[in-house]
C-alpha atoms as one frame of an Amber mdcrd trajectory, in Angstrom:
protein
  93.938 126.621 112.946  96.240 128.668 110.777  94.447 128.040 107.485  91.028
 129.447 108.346  89.323 128.712 105.058  88.855 125.390 103.314  86.931 125.171
 100.041  85.463 128.585 100.789  84.225 127.613 104.266  85.922 128.933 107.399
  86.883 126.650 110.278  84.498 128.664 112.474  81.585 127.996 110.081  82.362
 124.272 109.972  82.543 124.114 113.769  79.281 126.065 114.141  77.586 123.497
 111.868  78.784 120.667 114.142  77.515 122.548 117.226  74.117 122.831 115.538
  74.047 119.089 114.827  74.958 118.283 118.440  72.048 120.453 119.576  69.756
 118.870 116.971  70.710 115.434 118.347  69.535 116.597 121.781  72.739 117.389
 123.648  74.368 120.564 124.934  77.358 121.663 122.836  78.578 123.722 125.821
  78.967 120.855 128.256  82.556 119.967 129.093  82.809 116.707 127.170  81.542
 118.328 123.957  83.359 121.681 124.044  86.236 120.539 121.832  84.114 118.236
 119.661  83.290 120.713 116.852  86.985 121.494 116.327  87.871 117.784 116.434
  85.129 116.877 113.948  86.182 119.640 111.543  89.784 118.438 111.764  88.845
 114.789 111.230  86.698 115.734 108.198  89.744 117.323 106.567  91.548 114.002
 106.952  88.637 111.736 106.023  87.863 113.755 102.891  91.447 114.353 101.828
  90.582 112.704  98.495  89.321 116.083  97.256  92.758 117.643  97.727  94.634
 115.734  95.060  94.082 113.708  91.919  94.749 110.076  92.866  95.958 109.491
  89.289  99.058 111.420  90.283 100.230 108.424  92.331 100.328 106.337  89.154
 102.140 108.866  86.987 105.481 107.794  88.429 105.611 104.424  86.731 108.511
 102.045  86.329 108.497 101.835  82.543 110.775  98.815  82.205 108.936  95.592
  82.923 111.496  93.294  81.311 108.910  91.212  79.479 106.739  90.585  82.554
 103.263  89.995  81.200 101.506  88.160  84.021  98.704  89.566  86.106  99.688
  91.956  88.889  97.227  91.524  91.781  97.044  93.425  95.036  94.442  92.018
  97.419  92.787  93.273 100.584  93.605  96.977 100.369  91.738  98.291 103.408
  89.920 101.608 103.088  87.347 103.815 104.767  84.984 105.881 102.672  81.702
 107.732 103.288  78.398 107.138 101.561  77.064 110.243  99.884  73.489 109.585
 101.013  73.989 109.503 104.794  77.625 110.581 105.270  78.206 107.405 107.272
  81.334 105.235 107.000  81.784 102.570 104.358  84.551 100.209 105.476  85.981
  97.540 103.261  88.695  96.082 101.102  89.582  96.515  97.465  91.263  93.957
  95.214  93.037  95.510  92.252  94.680  93.799  89.290  96.035  94.656  85.872
  97.858  93.000  82.985 100.850  95.195  82.148 101.848  96.214  78.648 105.118
  98.106  79.224 104.426  99.896  82.498 104.207  98.623  86.035 103.811 100.713
  89.146 104.914 100.246  92.767 102.266  98.317  94.716 102.087 101.012  97.398
 100.867 103.342  94.631  97.912 101.060  93.889  96.893 101.209  97.544  97.216
 105.004  97.497  94.982 105.280  94.447  92.308 103.244  96.238  92.538 105.419
  99.352  92.644 108.619  97.325  89.341 107.810  95.662  87.911 106.410  98.914
  88.303 109.638 100.872  85.365 111.348  99.231  81.588 111.222  99.465  80.309
 108.731  96.922  78.617 105.484  96.080  80.673 102.302  95.975  79.869 101.590
  92.315  81.341 104.933  91.258  84.455 104.469  93.373  85.052 101.020  91.825
  84.766 102.430  88.302  86.988 105.435  89.100  89.838 103.287  90.451  89.696
 101.009  87.396  89.494 103.979  85.017  92.516 105.691  86.563  94.669 102.552
  86.249  93.474 102.009  82.666  94.157 105.623  81.620  97.599 105.977  83.172
  99.170 102.514  82.846  97.446 101.575  79.556  97.447  97.877  80.488  95.820
  95.016  78.543  93.132  94.991  81.195  92.119  96.033  84.692  90.018  94.362
  87.363  88.757  95.985  90.547  86.543  94.268  93.122  85.409  96.084  96.245
  83.711  94.459  99.230  82.447  96.826 101.886  80.094  97.156 104.801  77.877
 100.239 104.737  77.110 101.592 108.167  74.050 103.378 106.764  72.645  99.843
 106.480  74.166  98.263 109.571  73.513 101.129 112.018  70.168 102.447 110.859
  66.666 101.053 110.266  67.662  98.039 108.169  70.003  96.970 110.963  71.714
  94.144 109.078  75.226  93.828 110.551  77.757  91.876 108.559  76.071  92.592
 105.227  78.619  93.484 102.586  78.143  94.976  99.150  80.411  93.683  96.397
  81.007  95.723  93.255  83.354  95.085  90.363  84.647  96.824  87.272  86.373
  94.764  84.579  88.079  96.432  81.627  89.933  95.120  78.578  90.960  91.455
  78.798  89.423  91.173  82.273  86.073  91.724  80.603  86.634  90.113  77.201
  88.776  87.055  77.959  86.973  84.417  80.071  90.232  82.866  81.311  91.663
  86.179  82.548  88.365  87.078  84.162  88.082  83.706  85.903  91.704  83.841
  87.128  91.125  87.268  88.671  87.733  86.506  90.200  88.937  83.206  91.695
  91.891  85.038  93.282  89.587  87.571  94.931  86.878  85.179  96.065  86.521
  84.726  99.788  87.877  81.325 100.710
């Protein structure tokens, strides 16, 4: 690794921590199959937690100002993401549905997906992530309203004691007209409901 330090922690320190965990789990970090594991885990953590490296709002800053009078709901469904729960550091895998009612700014749909993934790649709880995505869209695009619904499976529930595979947690944040106008809210929620 050329960059030996990351957030004040060296690659060697990160790898030593993984070795310790392997030992704690009951295996031998020096056996052949595990020799490269600490380096691989450290590298994968950099990728999985890349959300700390940049402000996801930056993806929205480059807006297409001219909407030519388009004032209908913009909805992007089923944005797949992987996040990690802050309580057990286990994967949270799910989809986000994001919508907004433009005033004078729309943004490329790929940017909406990037905002979701930018916030996802951090340690957190799903409720906070849902609110952060909605808040970023509200702050930058200044739309009439924003709706975000996230459905995800938490492996801390499905893999551990509770052992309830297939259980999903649904969270939503509704701002502006999505909260205040029943018709807008209903239109959005019916679009994101599982058929």
